[in-house]
C-alpha positions as CSV (number, residue, x, y, z in Angstrom):
1,M,148.0,25.1,127.6
2,L,145.6,23.1,129.7
3,N,148.5,21.0,131.0
4,L,150.3,24.1,132.1
5,L,147.3,25.4,134.0
6,L,146.7,22.1,135.7
7,I,150.3,21.9,136.8
8,L,150.2,25.4,138.2
9,V,147.0,24.8,140.1
10,L,148.3,21.6,141.5
11,L,151.6,23.3,142.6
12,F,149.8,26.1,144.4
13,A,147.4,23.7,146.1
14,V,150.3,21.6,147.4
15,L,152.1,24.7,148.6
16,A,148.9,25.9,150.3
17,I,148.6,22.6,152.2
18,L,152.3,21.9,153.0
19,L,153.5,25.3,154.0
20,P,151.3,25.6,157.1
21,L,152.1,22.0,158.1
22,L,155.8,22.6,157.8
23,E,155.7,25.8,159.7
24,K,154.0,24.1,162.6
25,R,156.1,21.0,162.8
26,G,159.4,22.4,161.6
27,K,162.2,22.8,164.2
28,E,164.2,25.9,164.6
29,M,167.8,25.8,163.4
30,T,170.7,27.0,165.6
31,P,173.0,29.6,164.2
32,E,175.7,27.0,163.9
33,Q,173.5,24.7,161.8
34,M,172.5,27.6,159.5
35,Q,176.2,28.6,159.1
36,R,177.1,25.0,158.1
37,M,174.3,24.9,155.5
38,S,175.0,28.3,154.1
39,R,178.6,27.3,153.6
40,W,177.5,24.7,151.0
41,L,174.9,26.9,149.3
42,I,177.1,29.0,146.9
43,P,179.2,26.1,145.7
44,L,176.1,24.0,145.0
45,I,174.5,26.8,143.1
46,A,177.7,27.3,141.1
47,I,177.9,23.6,140.2
48,A,174.2,23.6,139.2
49,L,174.8,26.6,136.9
50,V,177.8,25.0,135.3
51,L,175.9,21.7,134.7
52,Q,173.0,23.6,133.2
53,A,175.3,25.5,130.9
54,I,176.9,22.2,129.8
55,R,173.5,20.7,129.2
56,Y,172.4,23.8,127.2
57,F,175.4,23.9,125.0
58,M,175.7,20.1,124.4
59,G,172.0,19.5,123.8
């Protein structure tokens, strides 16, 4: 239980540090770039779900 709490605290600490830094230094994406990235999102999620199902049923 202590390991879980340690991992959660570490995760939230890293997020609290990185999110403001990334928001300041991140660049805005053009609509064309967002459209190109969103085109790949659904197929990648589908592949991840299929692989997780295979892993679940095989292991």
